N, C-alpha and C positions, 0 to 999 in steps of 0.2 A: 449525394448530400453527406453521407457518413464520411466519405473520403475527404471532403473539404474541412469538416470539423476536426478530423484527426491530423490533417496536413499542417495545422498550426503548430504541432509539436515536433515536426521535423526541423532540424537545425543544421548549420554547416558543420558543427562538431560531431553530430550523431545523426547520420542520414538513414540508418537502418530502421526497419519497422519496429524491431524490439526496443531499441533505445527511445524511439518516439513514444512507444507505449509506456515505457518506464517513466518518462517525463510526464506523460498524460496522467498516469496513476498517481504520481507525486502531487501534481496540480489538483487532481480530484480530492485527494486526502486533505490537502490544504483548504479547499473550498468547503468540504464537509465540516472541518473544524470551525469555520466561520458561518455555519448553518446555511450554506449556499450550494450544497451538493447537487440537489435536483436541478437547479438553474444551470449549473455547470454541465450536467449530463445533457440537458436539453440543448444548450448552446453548441455542444460538440457531438451531438447525435450518438450518445453513449447510453448504455443500460446501467442504471444504478444497481440493479440486482446482480448483474455480472460483476461489477466492481466490488460489491460487498462480498461476493463469493470468493473473489481473488484475495480480499483482505482476510477472509476466514482461512483460506489455504495458507496464507502467509503466517498467520498465527499458529496453525497446526504444524507447519514446518519448523517454526521457531521452538514449539513445544517438543518436537521430536529431537531437535538438536540438544535441548536441555535434558530431556529424559535419558538420552544415550550418553550423557556426560561430555559431549563434544563442546558444549558451551556451558560455562559456569555463571550462574546468576545468584543474587542474594534471595533470601526467603521472601521478601516483599515483592520482588519482581515475579517470582514463581507463583505466589498467591494471587497477584493481580492478573496474571495470565490465565490461571485456572478459573477465576471469577468471570473473566470475559468469555471464556470458552463454554462456560456452563449456562450462559444466558440463552433464552429462546429468542427467535427473531434475528434481526440483523446484528452482526457483531459490532461492538464498539471498536473504534480505531485504537490501535496500540502502537506506541512508539518503541522502537528498539533502543535499549540503553545506549547512550552516546559512546561508551567505551567499546561497544560491540559493533558500532555502525560507522566505522572509520571511512568507508567509501560510499556510504549511502546517498550522498548528495553529488557524487562525482559523475559527470556525464561521460567523459572519455575513459571508459573502463579498459 
């Protein structure tokens, strides 16, 4: 059953499991922003807890890039990221600033 739910994200452009997962994660984030995250997970046999953990890791990695100086952001972005990471429970979704997300929507990487 889980395979059928995930198979919907394989495409002719990106047939690898990794690229299917990236598309699935992007679709999940979009559904969460519309308050339909749990329904999305149920429909595709996914774990919301695992997806939120991945979101948290994504934010941690972004923070490390900022802290090491590899990525430069303004003070507002830095403060918003710190507020998100200091919350208890599930992390709030965070968008990468557009000027740093040049290929974020690109499927054929």
